[in-house]
Structure formats: C-alpha cells, structure tokens
Backbone as a chain_set.jsonl record, in Angstrom:
{"seq": "MKNHSKRYKESAQGLDITKTYVLKDAVSILKKLTQPKFDASVDLHYSLNVDAKKSEQMVRGTVALPHGTGKKVRVAVFCKGEYEKAAREGQADVVGGTELIEKVAGGFLEFDCVIATPDMMKDLSKLGKVLGPRGLMPSPKTGTVTNDIAKAIQDVKKGKVEFRVDKQGGIHLSVGKISFSEDKLVENATSVINAINDAKPGTVKGKFIKSLFISSSMNPGLRLAE", "coords": {"N": [[8.844, -76.85, 65.705], [10.343, -78.442, 63.0], [13.363, -76.687, 61.074], [13.177, -75.376, 57.564], [14.914, -75.269, 54.4], [15.057, -72.457, 52.155], [14.807, -73.464, 49.632], [13.099, -75.39, 50.031], [10.78, -74.297, 51.521], [9.95, -73.182, 49.645], [9.209, -74.602, 47.327], [7.144, -76.181, 48.598], [5.037, -74.412, 49.526], [4.141, -73.912, 46.91], [2.421, -76.427, 46.325], [-0.465, -78.566, 46.704], [-1.013, -79.601, 50.056], [-3.199, -81.477, 50.687], [-4.008, -82.571, 49.101], [-4.752, -85.733, 47.054], [-2.406, -88.224, 45.084], [-2.42, -89.075, 41.286], [-0.082, -91.701, 41.007], [1.82, -90.961, 38.451], [1.223, -88.103, 38.065], [2.363, -86.838, 40.106], [4.586, -87.958, 40.469], [5.578, -86.137, 38.047], [5.499, -84.39, 38.968], [7.162, -84.059, 40.942], [9.278, -83.816, 39.553], [9.736, -81.212, 38.698], [9.868, -79.665, 40.752], [12.294, -77.39, 42.643], [15.496, -78.867, 43.067], [17.79, -80.207, 44.85], [21.295, -79.806, 44.902], [22.674, -82.251, 44.622], [22.231, -85.307, 42.897], [19.311, -85.883, 43.63], [17.377, -88.933, 45.3], [14.857, -90.602, 44.639], [11.683, -91.494, 46.279], [9.763, -93.401, 48.204], [7.485, -93.684, 50.861], [5.629, -95.698, 53.377], [2.636, -96.214, 55.398], [2.444, -98.77, 57.051], [-1.004, -101.465, 57.991], [-0.028, -102.788, 60.189], [1.419, -104.616, 62.835], [4.07, -104.805, 63.716], [5.55, -106.447, 65.774], [4.937, -108.992, 65.37], [5.371, -111.676, 64.897], [3.995, -112.722, 62.591], [2.933, -110.762, 61.23], [4.664, -109.34, 59.756], [5.975, -107.96, 57.364], [7.818, -108.341, 54.37], [10.036, -108.5, 51.954], [11.395, -108.667, 48.508], [11.937, -106.809, 46.129], [12.525, -106.676, 41.507], [14.081, -103.808, 40.967], [12.637, -102.394, 37.473], [14.797, -100.248, 36.255], [16.635, -100.347, 37.998], [18.807, -98.798, 41.068], [19.606, -96.505, 40.325], [22.006, -96.002, 42.175], [25.264, -97.171, 42.343], [25.94, -100.154, 43.881], [27.215, -101.259, 47.377], [28.459, -104.753, 47.695], [28.567, -107.116, 49.69], [30.208, -110.284, 50.339], [30.001, -112.962, 52.252], [31.465, -115.67, 52.563], [33.231, -119.067, 52.339], [36.445, -121.277, 50.883], [36.111, -122.078, 47.303], [33.748, -120.361, 47.048], [34.299, -118.025, 47.297], [35.916, -117.633, 45.374], [33.966, -117.516, 43.656], [32.487, -115.784, 44.919], [34.377, -113.068, 44.237], [34.408, -112.959, 41.243], [32.191, -112.438, 40.782], [31.915, -109.548, 40.878], [31.87, -109.013, 43.685], [31.999, -106.677, 46.275], [33.429, -106.707, 48.934], [35.247, -109.612, 50.733], [35.33, -112.26, 52.041], [35.47, -115.019, 55.083], [35.396, -115.808, 58.329], [36.594, -114.204, 58.885], [36.135, -111.992, 58.055], [33.65, -111.558, 59.532], [34.65, -111.031, 61.742], [36.028, -108.47, 61.492], [34.239, -106.568, 60.581], [32.624, -106.575, 63.002], [33.923, -105.135, 64.522], [33.604, -102.895, 63.833], [33.642, -102.262, 61.025], [31.793, -101.464, 57.89], [31.623, -101.107, 55.756], [29.371, -101.721, 53.787], [26.622, -102.079, 51.131], [25.106, -104.171, 50.927], [24.049, -107.894, 52.138], [25.365, -111.109, 51.412], [25.229, -114.361, 51.592], [26.403, -117.835, 52.305], [24.675, -120.555, 52.791], [26.469, -122.271, 54.735], [27.814, -120.81, 56.103], [25.896, -118.947, 57.413], [25.313, -119.243, 60.77], [27.881, -118.62, 61.908], [27.637, -116.157, 61.548], [25.847, -115.078, 62.742], [26.408, -114.604, 65.329], [26.976, -111.521, 64.453], [24.53, -110.386, 64.502], [23.301, -108.139, 65.919], [24.581, -106.406, 64.838], [24.04, -106.349, 61.85], [21.385, -106.754, 62.405], [19.572, -104.485, 63.121], [20.133, -102.856, 60.245], [18.848, -104.056, 58.705], [21.054, -105.801, 57.148], [20.838, -107.944, 57.579], [21.768, -111.601, 56.037], [19.005, -113.449, 54.395], [17.114, -116.463, 53.422], [14.674, -115.815, 52.288], [14.568, -113.638, 50.927], [16.879, -114.153, 48.881], [19.219, -113.935, 49.885], [20.812, -115.454, 51.053], [22.776, -118.268, 49.931], [23.701, -120.495, 47.691], [24.197, -119.742, 44.876], [26.609, -117.714, 44.11], [27.352, -115.892, 42.546], [24.405, -115.035, 40.785], [23.182, -113.91, 42.653], [24.706, -111.683, 43.423], [24.098, -110.883, 41.065], [21.311, -109.559, 40.695], [21.548, -108.297, 42.649], [23.178, -106.51, 42.26], [21.819, -105.48, 39.539], [19.392, -104.11, 40.188], [17.573, -105.07, 41.947], [16.03, -104.558, 44.878], [15.664, -104.962, 48.524], [12.998, -104.642, 50.876], [11.744, -104.136, 53.93], [9.183, -104.001, 57.003], [9.293, -101.533, 59.838], [9.266, -101.234, 63.162], [7.907, -99.133, 63.751], [6.01, -99.661, 61.935], [7.012, -99.349, 59.135], [8.006, -98.402, 55.651], [10.31, -97.562, 53.882], [11.35, -96.636, 50.994], [14.455, -96.561, 47.737], [13.026, -95.461, 44.951], [14.783, -95.095, 42.547], [16.809, -92.243, 40.966], [16.085, -88.335, 40.707], [17.124, -87.952, 38.349], [16.273, -89.562, 36.566], [14.277, -90.392, 34.239], [10.134, -89.572, 33.512], [8.945, -91.844, 33.244], [10.493, -93.939, 33.541], [10.522, -93.811, 36.569], [8.034, -94.087, 37.665], [7.49, -96.528, 36.194], [9.113, -98.186, 37.797], [8.883, -97.355, 40.367], [6.108, -98.778, 40.575], [6.638, -100.997, 40.587], [7.487, -101.533, 43.345], [5.39, -100.656, 44.267], [3.414, -103.282, 43.366], [4.957, -105.41, 44.784], [4.775, -104.545, 47.454], [1.985, -105.004, 48.122], [1.212, -107.506, 47.153], [2.67, -108.38, 49.25], [1.001, -108.509, 51.578], [0.347, -109.599, 54.664], [-1.616, -112.345, 55.532], [-3.313, -111.835, 57.935], [-4.049, -109.237, 58.642], [-6.46, -107.177, 59.305], [-9.23, -105.741, 57.186], [-7.893, -101.841, 56.312], [-5.296, -102.148, 54.711], [-3.057, -100.722, 53.979], [-1.893, -97.314, 55.23], [-1.12, -95.014, 54.56], [0.539, -93.589, 51.816], [3.635, -92.057, 50.794], [5.271, -90.22, 48.463], [8.044, -88.917, 47.533], [10.928, -86.892, 46.598], [14.982, -86.035, 47.879], [15.019, -83.891, 51.017], [13.176, -82.375, 50.025], [9.058, -81.227, 49.863], [6.651, -84.484, 50.37], [4.541, -86.17, 48.338], [1.523, -87.011, 48.885], [0.055, -89.796, 47.473], [-2.15, -91.913, 45.756], [-4.291, -95.126, 47.382]], "CA": [[9.078, -77.331, 64.491], [11.67, -78.529, 61.818], [13.96, -75.949, 59.726], [13.572, -76.522, 56.238], [15.961, -74.892, 53.95], [14.68, -71.401, 51.402], [14.23, -73.602, 48.573], [12.214, -76.633, 50.496], [9.412, -73.757, 51.809], [9.518, -72.324, 48.03], [8.541, -76.129, 46.778], [5.553, -76.583, 50.276], [4.055, -73.219, 48.663], [3.174, -74.213, 45.244], [1.971, -77.744, 46.662], [-1.012, -78.77, 47.364], [-0.195, -80.913, 50.337], [-4.142, -82.041, 50.965], [-4.615, -83.629, 47.805], [-4.018, -87.368, 46.708], [-2.192, -87.969, 43.74], [-2.139, -90.737, 40.738], [1.942, -91.603, 40.708], [2.352, -90.827, 37.319], [0.962, -86.933, 38.377], [2.64, -86.965, 41.326], [5.853, -87.964, 39.9], [5.803, -85.499, 37.171], [4.928, -82.664, 39.969], [8.231, -84.034, 41.704], [10.718, -84.246, 38.719], [9.237, -79.84, 38.094], [10.455, -79.287, 42.024], [13.648, -77.037, 42.351], [16.16, -79.938, 43.503], [19.046, -79.887, 46.104], [22.652, -79.747, 44.291], [22.977, -83.819, 44.003], [21.216, -85.751, 41.834], [17.66, -86.42, 44.63], [16.29, -89.373, 45.489], [13.254, -90.45, 44.705], [11.349, -92.439, 47.693], [8.437, -94.335, 48.801], [6.981, -93.747, 52.416], [4.47, -96.381, 53.593], [2.666, -96.206, 56.607], [1.058, -99.824, 57.143], [-1.906, -101.118, 59.482], [-0.077, -103.987, 60.504], [2.026, -104.595, 63.838], [5.451, -105.308, 63.479], [6.097, -107.183, 66.673], [4.572, -110.139, 65.601], [5.934, -111.994, 63.21], [2.798, -113.256, 61.975], [2.356, -109.412, 60.326], [5.743, -108.987, 59.201], [6.093, -107.677, 55.706], [9.679, -108.26, 54.066], [10.726, -109.484, 50.452], [12.617, -108.27, 47.556], [11.942, -106.696, 44.474], [13.5, -105.735, 41.087], [13.139, -102.315, 39.843], [13.018, -102.09, 36.106], [15.359, -99.196, 35.865], [17.714, -99.818, 38.938], [18.127, -97.688, 41.412], [20.733, -95.158, 40.254], [23.521, -95.544, 42.787], [25.853, -98.277, 43.217], [25.429, -100.995, 45.567], [28.475, -102.429, 47.409], [28.376, -105.457, 48.124], [29.64, -108.09, 50.499], [29.649, -111.92, 50.684], [30.126, -113.828, 53.859], [31.621, -117.329, 51.962], [35.013, -119.445, 52.254], [36.717, -122.072, 50.045], [35.667, -121.932, 45.95], [32.709, -119.832, 46.596], [35.521, -116.891, 47.296], [36.259, -117.053, 43.947], [32.748, -117.116, 42.687], [32.466, -113.574, 45.166], [35.275, -112.045, 43.165], [34.073, -113.273, 39.669], [30.797, -111.826, 40.742], [32.317, -108.331, 41.266], [31.032, -108.424, 45.238], [32.847, -105.551, 46.259], [33.901, -106.985, 50.139], [34.707, -111.33, 50.292], [35.207, -113.247, 53.044], [34.779, -115.831, 55.755], [35.758, -115.513, 59.395], [37.722, -113.163, 59.283], [35.365, -110.611, 57.611], [33.095, -111.571, 60.582], [35.242, -110.231, 62.822], [36.044, -106.854, 60.777], [32.253, -106.272, 60.307], [32.151, -106.734, 64.81], [34.906, -104.352, 64.657], [33.253, -101.668, 63.053], [33.456, -101.971, 59.182], [30.21, -101.306, 57.172], [31.698, -100.664, 53.953], [28.456, -101.97, 52.082], [24.903, -101.806, 51.676], [23.809, -105.424, 50.926], [25.0, -108.419, 52.273], [25.186, -112.552, 50.826], [25.979, -115.34, 52.78], [26.297, -119.202, 52.024], [24.568, -121.398, 53.838], [27.676, -122.856, 55.875], [28.395, -119.466, 56.814], [25.054, -118.701, 58.458], [26.011, -119.831, 62.492], [28.417, -118.341, 62.539], [27.273, -114.57, 60.875], [25.099, -114.793, 63.666], [27.192, -113.581, 66.075], [26.39, -110.34, 64.029], [22.681, -109.986, 64.752], [23.144, -107.11, 66.235], [24.661, -105.31, 64.027], [23.085, -106.244, 60.662], [19.597, -107.114, 62.061], [19.202, -103.244, 62.445], [20.435, -102.346, 59.213], [18.298, -104.205, 57.661], [21.496, -106.263, 56.018], [21.154, -109.534, 57.924], [20.819, -112.073, 54.647], [17.128, -114.521, 54.533], [16.475, -117.127, 52.154], [13.301, -115.486, 51.963], [14.914, -112.842, 50.113], [17.605, -114.657, 47.925], [20.533, -113.826, 49.785], [21.309, -116.448, 51.812], [22.885, -119.085, 48.515], [25.59, -121.032, 46.817], [24.398, -119.225, 43.439], [26.519, -116.659, 44.882], [27.289, -114.945, 40.823], [23.309, -115.071, 40.356], [22.957, -113.102, 43.834], [25.272, -110.443, 43.148], [24.295, -109.786, 39.667], [20.256, -109.87, 40.176], [21.662, -106.78, 43.569], [23.659, -104.874, 41.042], [20.949, -104.404, 38.953], [18.529, -103.02, 40.957], [17.305, -105.57, 43.226], [16.189, -104.308, 46.87], [14.666, -105.766, 49.869], [11.661, -103.663, 51.454], [11.528, -104.438, 55.256], [8.75, -103.079, 57.737], [10.553, -101.379, 60.928], [9.499, -101.424, 64.437], [6.66, -98.345, 63.612], [4.862, -100.374, 60.934], [7.109, -98.054, 57.839], [8.323, -99.01, 55.021], [10.625, -96.235, 53.117], [11.88, -97.312, 50.248], [14.567, -95.529, 46.856], [12.484, -95.943, 43.294], [15.793, -94.116, 41.839], [16.8, -90.782, 41.468], [14.914, -87.642, 39.859], [17.463, -87.556, 36.882], [15.716, -90.909, 35.495], [13.315, -90.075, 33.351], [9.32, -89.445, 34.549], [8.257, -93.51, 32.777], [10.999, -94.884, 34.396], [10.327, -93.661, 37.957], [6.94, -94.596, 37.497], [7.942, -98.102, 35.868], [10.206, -98.822, 39.431], [7.659, -97.145, 41.953], [4.495, -99.532, 40.575], [7.271, -102.398, 41.047], [7.687, -101.566, 44.624], [3.764, -100.839, 45.128], [2.559, -104.213, 43.65], [5.354, -105.905, 45.988], [4.271, -104.635, 49.177], [0.396, -104.955, 48.203], [1.326, -108.912, 47.524], [3.116, -109.123, 51.123], [-0.093, -107.944, 52.617], [0.143, -110.883, 55.964], [-3.409, -112.97, 55.939], [-3.73, -111.488, 59.366], [-4.092, -108.159, 58.739], [-7.782, -107.16, 58.744], [-9.685, -104.387, 56.956], [-7.032, -101.32, 55.526], [-3.528, -102.739, 54.867], [-1.811, -99.071, 53.473], [-2.941, -96.175, 55.86], [-0.805, -94.083, 53.739], [1.883, -93.681, 51.022], [4.013, -90.718, 50.072], [6.231, -90.171, 47.722], [8.822, -87.566, 47.927], [12.604, -86.534, 46.192], [15.351, -86.027, 48.88], [15.253, -82.333, 50.898], [11.599, -81.69, 48.901], [7.899, -82.183, 50.804], [6.258, -85.708, 49.775], [3.44, -85.938, 47.367], [0.339, -88.501, 48.921], [-0.196, -91.053, 46.408], [-3.81, -92.663, 45.97], [-3.503, -96.404, 47.248]], "C": [[10.308, -77.224, 63.366], [12.174, -77.005, 61.087], [13.712, -75.908, 58.595], [14.341, -75.241, 55.826], [14.544, -73.35, 52.976], [13.944, -71.855, 50.524], [13.044, -74.616, 48.904], [10.756, -75.77, 50.851], [9.147, -73.189, 50.178], [8.887, -73.686, 47.359], [7.231, -76.325, 47.772], [5.302, -75.352, 49.76], [3.283, -73.871, 47.472], [2.619, -75.57, 45.321], [0.981, -77.394, 46.946], [-1.498, -79.626, 48.506], [-2.046, -81.657, 50.684], [-4.556, -82.834, 50.165], [-3.947, -84.544, 47.82], [-3.8, -87.237, 45.341], [-2.157, -88.965, 42.834], [-0.845, -90.566, 40.83], [2.084, -90.885, 39.961], [2.149, -88.718, 37.489], [1.75, -86.511, 39.194], [4.686, -86.863, 41.016], [6.479, -86.428, 38.584], [5.833, -83.817, 37.354], [6.703, -82.484, 40.661], [9.149, -83.643, 41.304], [10.644, -82.021, 38.219], [10.215, -79.229, 39.675], [11.989, -78.27, 41.906], [14.591, -78.124, 43.583], [17.25, -79.422, 43.963], [20.596, -80.048, 44.606], [22.613, -81.621, 43.681], [21.942, -84.334, 43.502], [20.531, -86.513, 42.921], [17.829, -87.95, 44.605], [15.628, -89.631, 45.439], [12.789, -91.916, 45.751], [9.89, -92.906, 48.119], [8.32, -94.185, 50.252], [5.744, -94.669, 52.349], [4.313, -95.919, 55.508], [1.536, -97.092, 57.037], [0.526, -99.783, 58.362], [-1.505, -102.491, 59.466], [0.741, -104.099, 62.268], [2.918, -105.842, 64.07], [5.724, -106.565, 64.639], [5.63, -108.75, 66.69], [4.507, -110.727, 64.171], [5.269, -112.681, 61.921], [1.925, -112.254, 60.579], [4.482, -109.044, 60.018], [5.644, -109.23, 57.774], [7.48, -107.326, 55.402], [9.363, -109.058, 52.537], [11.318, -108.369, 50.091], [11.251, -108.005, 46.528], [13.024, -106.166, 43.445], [12.901, -105.266, 40.245], [13.854, -102.355, 38.242], [14.641, -101.214, 35.566], [16.78, -99.015, 36.937], [17.764, -98.922, 39.738], [19.444, -97.047, 41.389], [22.058, -95.077, 40.936], [24.095, -97.279, 42.523], [25.669, -98.859, 44.436], [26.541, -101.9, 45.543], [27.825, -103.812, 48.334], [28.709, -106.638, 48.871], [29.203, -109.439, 50.608], [30.729, -112.569, 51.59], [30.484, -115.684, 52.884], [33.029, -117.78, 52.124], [35.155, -120.553, 50.695], [36.464, -121.567, 48.583], [34.661, -121.202, 46.011], [33.475, -118.335, 46.623], [35.416, -116.525, 45.999], [35.376, -116.562, 42.871], [32.202, -115.517, 42.654], [32.823, -112.742, 44.687], [35.076, -112.39, 41.274], [33.049, -112.504, 39.727], [31.064, -110.298, 40.649], [31.402, -107.954, 42.655], [32.47, -107.561, 45.279], [33.63, -105.67, 47.863], [33.286, -108.747, 49.759], [35.724, -111.877, 51.696], [34.905, -114.213, 54.0], [34.346, -115.399, 57.58], [36.074, -113.957, 59.961], [37.426, -111.899, 58.735], [34.213, -110.575, 58.653], [33.684, -110.171, 61.559], [35.872, -108.92, 62.757], [34.788, -106.149, 61.241], [32.457, -105.908, 61.915], [33.211, -105.762, 64.578], [34.963, -102.838, 64.719], [32.962, -101.546, 61.806], [32.235, -102.373, 58.962], [30.326, -100.62, 56.048], [31.024, -101.445, 52.632], [27.106, -102.019, 52.856], [24.462, -103.256, 51.686], [25.013, -106.875, 51.305], [24.391, -110.39, 52.007], [26.074, -112.806, 51.965], [25.833, -116.421, 52.219], [25.659, -119.598, 52.889], [25.232, -121.586, 55.411], [27.894, -121.593, 56.623], [27.1, -118.759, 58.137], [25.211, -118.725, 60.484], [26.384, -119.276, 62.595], [28.509, -116.445, 62.222], [25.695, -114.505, 62.042], [25.013, -113.92, 65.033], [26.962, -111.982, 65.414], [25.346, -109.76, 63.759], [22.426, -108.641, 64.925], [23.734, -105.799, 65.776], [24.142, -104.98, 62.761], [22.07, -106.351, 61.105], [19.399, -105.333, 62.163], [18.945, -102.104, 61.395], [19.893, -102.911, 58.538], [19.377, -105.348, 56.509], [21.523, -107.5, 56.304], [20.45, -110.302, 56.779], [19.897, -113.263, 55.229], [17.144, -115.477, 53.385], [15.696, -116.847, 51.469], [13.651, -114.163, 50.504], [16.172, -113.173, 48.881], [19.052, -114.143, 48.691], [20.98, -114.6, 50.964], [21.517, -117.836, 50.195], [23.945, -119.32, 48.216], [25.147, -120.558, 45.552], [24.771, -117.885, 44.018], [26.51, -115.708, 43.798], [25.799, -114.652, 40.808], [23.001, -113.732, 41.44], [23.467, -112.012, 43.895], [24.607, -109.687, 41.906], [22.563, -109.445, 39.968], [20.108, -108.542, 42.125], [21.938, -105.795, 42.795], [22.664, -104.382, 40.053], [19.887, -103.652, 39.519], [17.585, -104.319, 41.806], [17.283, -105.868, 44.955], [15.278, -104.942, 47.492], [13.616, -104.229, 50.445], [11.755, -104.816, 52.832], [10.708, -103.388, 56.27], [9.456, -102.926, 59.072], [9.096, -101.699, 62.126], [7.924, -100.396, 64.541], [5.658, -98.573, 62.085], [5.199, -99.445, 59.569], [7.382, -98.706, 57.329], [8.59, -97.74, 53.954], [12.287, -96.9, 52.327], [12.706, -96.376, 48.993], [13.573, -96.093, 46.01], [13.641, -95.198, 42.49], [15.958, -93.06, 41.754], [16.193, -89.976, 40.371], [15.558, -87.819, 38.595], [16.831, -88.893, 36.165], [14.568, -89.71, 35.307], [11.479, -90.925, 34.172], [8.919, -91.503, 34.648], [9.249, -94.382, 33.805], [10.954, -94.983, 35.978], [9.178, -94.791, 38.384], [7.268, -96.189, 37.201], [8.519, -98.054, 37.494], [9.392, -98.676, 40.245], [6.644, -98.539, 41.484], [5.46, -100.915, 40.625], [6.875, -102.638, 42.773], [6.373, -102.062, 45.47], [3.348, -102.067, 44.786], [3.273, -105.33, 44.697], [4.926, -106.11, 46.546], [3.121, -104.579, 48.525], [0.506, -106.522, 48.158], [1.871, -109.106, 48.706], [2.423, -108.678, 51.804], [-0.158, -109.406, 53.167], [-1.249, -111.082, 55.737], [-3.827, -112.49, 57.214], [-4.376, -110.368, 59.22], [-5.806, -108.148, 58.212], [-7.93, -105.929, 58.242], [-8.15, -103.408, 56.337], [-5.577, -101.732, 55.297], [-2.327, -101.627, 55.028], [-3.002, -98.113, 54.837], [-2.748, -94.89, 54.752], [0.096, -94.148, 53.41], [1.723, -92.828, 50.252], [4.833, -91.037, 48.867], [6.996, -88.624, 47.398], [10.305, -87.86, 46.787], [13.051, -85.593, 47.832], [15.673, -84.332, 48.874], [14.129, -81.648, 49.978], [10.527, -82.248, 49.523], [7.596, -83.207, 50.024], [4.8, -85.067, 49.06], [2.342, -87.017, 48.153], [-0.39, -89.026, 48.072], [-1.361, -91.672, 46.965], [-2.849, -93.98, 46.891], [-4.196, -97.492, 47.328]], "O": [[10.969, -76.247, 63.013], [11.314, -76.275, 60.596], [14.275, -76.932, 58.207], [14.47, -74.291, 56.598], [13.341, -73.383, 53.235], [12.844, -71.381, 50.243], [12.089, -74.683, 48.129], [9.686, -76.313, 50.576], [8.038, -72.839, 49.774], [7.81, -73.478, 46.801], [6.236, -76.75, 47.185], [5.906, -75.734, 48.757], [2.109, -74.198, 47.298], [2.271, -75.979, 44.213], [0.84, -76.262, 47.408], [-2.372, -80.437, 48.198], [-1.828, -82.811, 51.054], [-5.372, -83.728, 50.391], [-2.827, -84.604, 48.328], [-4.452, -86.576, 44.533], [-1.845, -90.028, 43.37], [-0.358, -89.438, 40.758], [2.535, -89.821, 40.386], [3.045, -88.058, 36.961], [1.941, -85.323, 38.931], [5.582, -86.058, 41.272], [7.619, -85.979, 38.469], [5.998, -82.786, 36.703], [7.334, -81.442, 40.845], [10.011, -83.131, 42.018], [11.511, -81.587, 37.46], [11.143, -78.43, 39.554], [12.744, -78.546, 40.974], [14.334, -78.1, 44.786], [17.697, -78.336, 43.596], [20.402, -80.458, 43.461], [22.537, -82.005, 42.514], [20.808, -83.874, 43.637], [20.952, -87.628, 43.229], [18.582, -88.286, 43.691], [14.935, -89.08, 46.294], [13.385, -92.984, 45.889], [9.037, -92.028, 48.246], [9.258, -94.671, 50.883], [4.906, -94.522, 51.459], [5.102, -95.571, 56.387], [0.369, -96.8, 57.298], [0.781, -99.079, 59.339], [-2.207, -103.364, 58.956], [0.233, -103.196, 62.931], [2.784, -107.028, 64.374], [6.13, -107.641, 64.2], [5.817, -109.552, 67.605], [4.01, -110.51, 63.066], [5.694, -113.025, 60.818], [1.105, -112.486, 59.691], [5.078, -108.1, 60.535], [5.355, -110.252, 57.152], [8.165, -106.425, 55.885], [8.594, -109.978, 52.259], [11.689, -107.41, 50.768], [10.195, -108.584, 46.274], [14.025, -105.533, 43.782], [12.042, -105.518, 39.4], [15.038, -102.351, 37.903], [15.38, -101.601, 34.661], [17.641, -98.136, 36.9], [16.96, -98.009, 39.548], [20.244, -97.073, 42.324], [23.009, -94.39, 40.561], [23.405, -98.299, 42.535], [25.385, -98.428, 45.553], [26.927, -102.736, 44.725], [27.029, -103.842, 49.273], [29.485, -107.266, 48.151], [28.054, -109.761, 50.908], [31.959, -112.602, 51.541], [29.661, -116.589, 52.742], [33.951, -116.967, 52.057], [34.352, -120.632, 49.765], [36.626, -120.347, 48.566], [34.227, -121.103, 44.863], [33.059, -117.518, 45.802], [34.982, -115.473, 45.53], [35.522, -115.836, 41.888], [31.844, -114.67, 41.836], [32.192, -111.702, 44.496], [35.738, -111.915, 40.351], [32.849, -111.785, 38.748], [30.059, -109.748, 40.197], [30.575, -107.052, 42.785], [33.53, -107.675, 44.662], [34.438, -104.771, 48.096], [32.28, -109.215, 49.226], [36.896, -111.575, 51.92], [33.708, -114.466, 53.859], [33.31, -114.857, 57.965], [35.892, -113.137, 60.86], [38.145, -110.904, 58.827], [33.694, -109.461, 58.717], [33.343, -109.03, 61.871], [36.218, -108.304, 63.766], [34.575, -105.338, 62.142], [32.441, -104.688, 62.079], [32.746, -105.875, 63.444], [35.701, -101.986, 65.215], [32.078, -100.777, 61.428], [31.625, -103.284, 59.522], [29.564, -99.841, 55.476], [31.384, -101.717, 51.487], [26.651, -102.018, 54.0], [23.509, -103.577, 52.396], [26.198, -106.985, 50.991], [23.289, -110.817, 52.353], [26.894, -112.272, 52.712], [24.978, -116.304, 51.34], [25.894, -119.108, 53.993], [24.876, -121.301, 56.555], [28.157, -121.593, 57.826], [27.305, -118.295, 59.259], [25.094, -117.667, 61.101], [25.881, -118.572, 63.471], [29.37, -115.694, 62.679], [24.696, -113.814, 61.848], [24.236, -113.124, 65.561], [26.719, -111.193, 66.327], [25.163, -108.826, 62.978], [21.573, -108.005, 64.306], [23.531, -104.633, 66.115], [23.824, -103.843, 62.412], [21.253, -106.036, 60.241], [19.023, -104.85, 61.096], [18.223, -101.107, 61.378], [20.143, -102.597, 57.375], [18.945, -105.735, 55.423], [22.094, -108.291, 55.554], [19.288, -110.125, 56.412], [20.069, -113.853, 56.296], [17.202, -114.948, 52.274], [15.598, -117.23, 50.303], [13.035, -113.985, 49.453], [16.304, -112.335, 47.989], [20.01, -113.973, 47.936], [21.608, -113.999, 51.835], [20.533, -118.207, 49.555], [24.982, -118.669, 48.348], [25.906, -121.077, 44.733], [23.95, -117.04, 44.372], [25.786, -114.72, 43.916], [25.819, -113.421, 40.826], [22.615, -112.655, 40.986], [22.792, -111.136, 44.434], [24.532, -108.476, 41.696], [22.333, -108.701, 39.015], [19.059, -108.129, 42.62], [21.4, -104.708, 42.583], [22.575, -103.201, 39.72], [19.646, -102.501, 39.156], [16.625, -103.761, 42.336], [17.84, -106.596, 45.777], [14.234, -105.408, 47.034], [13.803, -103.029, 50.241], [11.819, -106.04, 52.723], [11.146, -102.259, 56.488], [10.124, -103.855, 59.526], [8.095, -102.337, 61.798], [6.975, -100.768, 65.231], [4.899, -97.826, 61.468], [4.307, -98.887, 58.929], [7.333, -99.851, 57.78], [7.729, -97.089, 53.362], [13.405, -97.295, 52.659], [12.089, -95.328, 48.802], [13.205, -97.235, 46.283], [13.145, -94.567, 41.557], [15.23, -92.438, 42.527], [15.812, -90.491, 39.321], [14.807, -87.87, 37.621], [17.121, -89.027, 34.976], [14.198, -88.696, 35.898], [11.329, -91.945, 34.846], [8.72, -92.204, 35.639], [8.896, -95.237, 34.617], [11.273, -96.003, 36.59], [9.25, -95.825, 39.049], [7.254, -96.976, 38.147], [7.627, -97.695, 38.263], [9.013, -99.616, 40.944], [6.553, -99.371, 42.386], [4.826, -101.967, 40.713], [6.23, -103.549, 43.293], [6.113, -102.866, 46.365], [2.716, -102.521, 45.74], [2.554, -106.064, 45.376], [4.451, -107.221, 46.783], [3.244, -103.458, 48.031], [-0.08, -107.057, 49.1], [1.517, -110.129, 49.292], [2.9, -108.282, 52.867], [-0.576, -110.329, 52.469], [-2.037, -110.136, 55.735], [-4.947, -112.884, 57.538], [-5.497, -110.403, 59.728], [-6.32, -108.737, 57.261], [-7.16, -105.017, 58.544], [-7.249, -104.125, 55.9], [-4.788, -101.346, 56.159], [-1.296, -101.555, 55.698], [-4.185, -98.207, 55.165], [-3.581, -94.126, 54.263], [0.943, -94.644, 54.153], [0.826, -92.52, 49.468], [4.948, -92.182, 48.43], [6.486, -87.542, 47.106], [10.564, -88.965, 46.309], [12.34, -84.934, 48.59], [16.116, -83.608, 47.982], [14.245, -80.591, 49.358], [10.574, -83.435, 49.845], [8.105, -83.163, 48.904], [4.228, -83.984, 49.188], [2.575, -88.153, 47.74], [-1.56, -88.665, 47.939], [-1.61, -91.923, 48.144], [-1.639, -94.062, 47.105], [-3.641, -98.586, 47.229]]}, "num_chains": 1, "name": "protein.A"}
C-alpha cells in the first residue's frame, strides 16, 4: 500500500470517495483542501474505453485553455534559415536545425513542447524514440508542424495543450493551478472535457469514458459525473 503524507490522509478523511461530483462542486472542494507548499497543479484523469493499440481508436488532439496552464511552457522549434529568425522573434526558448536534433539525441530535453517546420520532419524522425514516448513529437493534426512558426508559438504560450491517450487508455492533463479562481478552473476543465468528448473515435461502441477524476497535486481525487 502506498504511504501517503499526514496532510493527504487528513484530506481523504473529509471526503466521500464513493460519491460522484459535478465539476463545479468538485473544484470547490479541491480549493478547500490543505495544499502542499507549492502552487499545486489541478489535473483531470481519464480512463477511456478504447484500444490504444488500434490506430482507428487513437484519441489525440489539442485544446486551448481559456486561462492558460499557469506555468511557463518551454518551446523548442526545429527549423532552418528564415524560420529561425521568426522562431526567435516569436520567443521560442530553443531554436535550431540538425544541430539541435543532435543535441536532443545526446540527452538535451529542456523543453515542454516541440514545433517544427514541414521540411524538418524527415530529419526529426530520427528522434522518434526520444520524443514519441514523451508525447513531444510534433504533428500536423495538433498544429505543431507548420510554417507559421510565430502563431504556433503564441498558441502554445497562451495555453494550447495537447492530449493523447496512453497505452493503458488513460489521459492525464493539467487544467491549471490551485491558485486559480474556481471559475477559471471550471472553464479550463470544461474546455478539456468538451474537446475529449468531441475526439471520441467513431469505432468506439458503447460507453466512451470509463471514469473521470479531478485532483490537485498530492491530494485525493474526486470522481466526476461523465
């Protein structure tokens, strides 16, 4: 059995873990729990009725959080020539071409999001085993493979996030910080919930969402009505 902190156990004692909550009530409860000393992340945890091994049941997309994530997003842009200037002017944190690919292959991973121009994708495929498992490989479907570098960077910095189902059929995504107001957390979470509902594959039969929980860092989760 996992050993939880005294604070966690105190929080759990005051919660009815058998109950299902509407989003607004769940956020209100989370805000009242004793929080860790840092600004805790508020996260949604999905268990989906999909077979992630089947390409036709892949659940993946992006969603713009109305109030951002509450954290600084470090953006790496893989590009060449004139696009490098656009990337730097767009406030990318890391910019480069083949030399950056070699640097990442050597272990450099000081970034949270990757954007690339289409002409870089052939070379970038060499990093598939590095970026793929971390959910960092850019894709045209998520707007991270584009020649409009400035817009892509701006979207990410403002709160555009990517979601992707894992091998176990789960999606775990931050919807903000516990310091956010209840209304902002509800609006961010609602945007994510709507986006994932819209991403339901047509091949999924029956119930799409097995379970959905919301939690703050190092605190118990609350089950949400689906």
